[in-house]
Residue, then its C-alpha position, 0 to 999 in steps of 0.5 A: m277081666a277086671s274093670q278099671t273105673h272112675a265110678p264111685l266106690p260102692i259102700s260094700i267095698r271094705r278092703i282096699a289096697v292103694v298102690g303107686t310109685t314112691g311119692s305118689g301119695k299112697s299113704t295120704l289117699a289111703g288115710t283119707l279113704a280110711s277116714l271117710l269110710h271109718l276103716p282102719h288105715i294100714e301102712t305097709d311101711a310101718l309093718n316093714w321099717q324097724p328102728g335104724w331103718r332096718p327092714a323086717s325080714v320077709e317072713t316077719l313082714r308077711r306074718r304082720v301083713d297076714a295078721v292085719t289083713r285077716a280083718n273084715a275091713w281095712v285100707i292098706d297102702g304099699n307096693y311090697r311084692e313080697v306081700r301082694g299075694i296076701i293083700w290082693p286076694r283079700a282085697q275088694a278094690v285096688v287104687w293105682l296112683d299112676y302120676p307123671l314122674l316129674l310130679i312124683l319127684w316134685r312131691l317127693w322133694w317137698r315131702t322130704w324137706r317137710r319131714v326133715l325140717s319138722k323132724e317128723r318121726l316115721w315108723g317108730t324111731n326113724y327120721e328122714k335125713i338130707l344126706p341119705q335122701f339126696f346123696s346115697q344109694d338109699s335115696l327115695f328119689l333114686w328108688a322112684l327113678k328105678t321103679y317108676w317104669r317097672r311099676k307102670q308095666e307091672y300094674s298094667a299087667l296085673f290089672t288085666d290078670p284073671e287071677y285078680a278078676h274079683l277086684q274093682f280097679y281104680h286107675f288115676t293118672s292125675p291128682r285131679q282125677t283122684k280128687s274128683w273120684l274122692d269127692k264122689i265118696k260119701p262119708v260113711s255114717f256109723r249107722a251104715l256100718d251096722 
């Protein structure tokens, strides 16, 4: 059975998947890990979302994820079930940000306003807009509410699945735990990579 730990990340781990409910901070953590470890950061959303917020077909997304995860080292973030069967068998570690729902909704609130007001471009030509985020069936807030409990059950089961016994699991239930773990990770020097 795979272990769940807050122990420091061994330097030998070079393929890491970061998962968690929408708004939990997956991309931020994955970017930080990638920077500390001098690894490529892959956003699954960037592989999925095309202009006009059109999702890629499942076949296209699987082909893109397959291509980028064939590399020897990476940090990838995202919850796409359609590509978990590609990512997790190749990963060495999975980090699950399992934060309280109210915290996630609060973070999502601030992130949405920041992106809207700054007109931050997301994945090609896409921008967040107020009306769809708050008043449509495509709302990330609605998505977070719909998927929060399902993800808790799903990841709890996956973390004990013998199929993933090769993975080192990291399960954090608060940003404080995550920060404490991150603080233990020593930035990798280019010498250490040789």
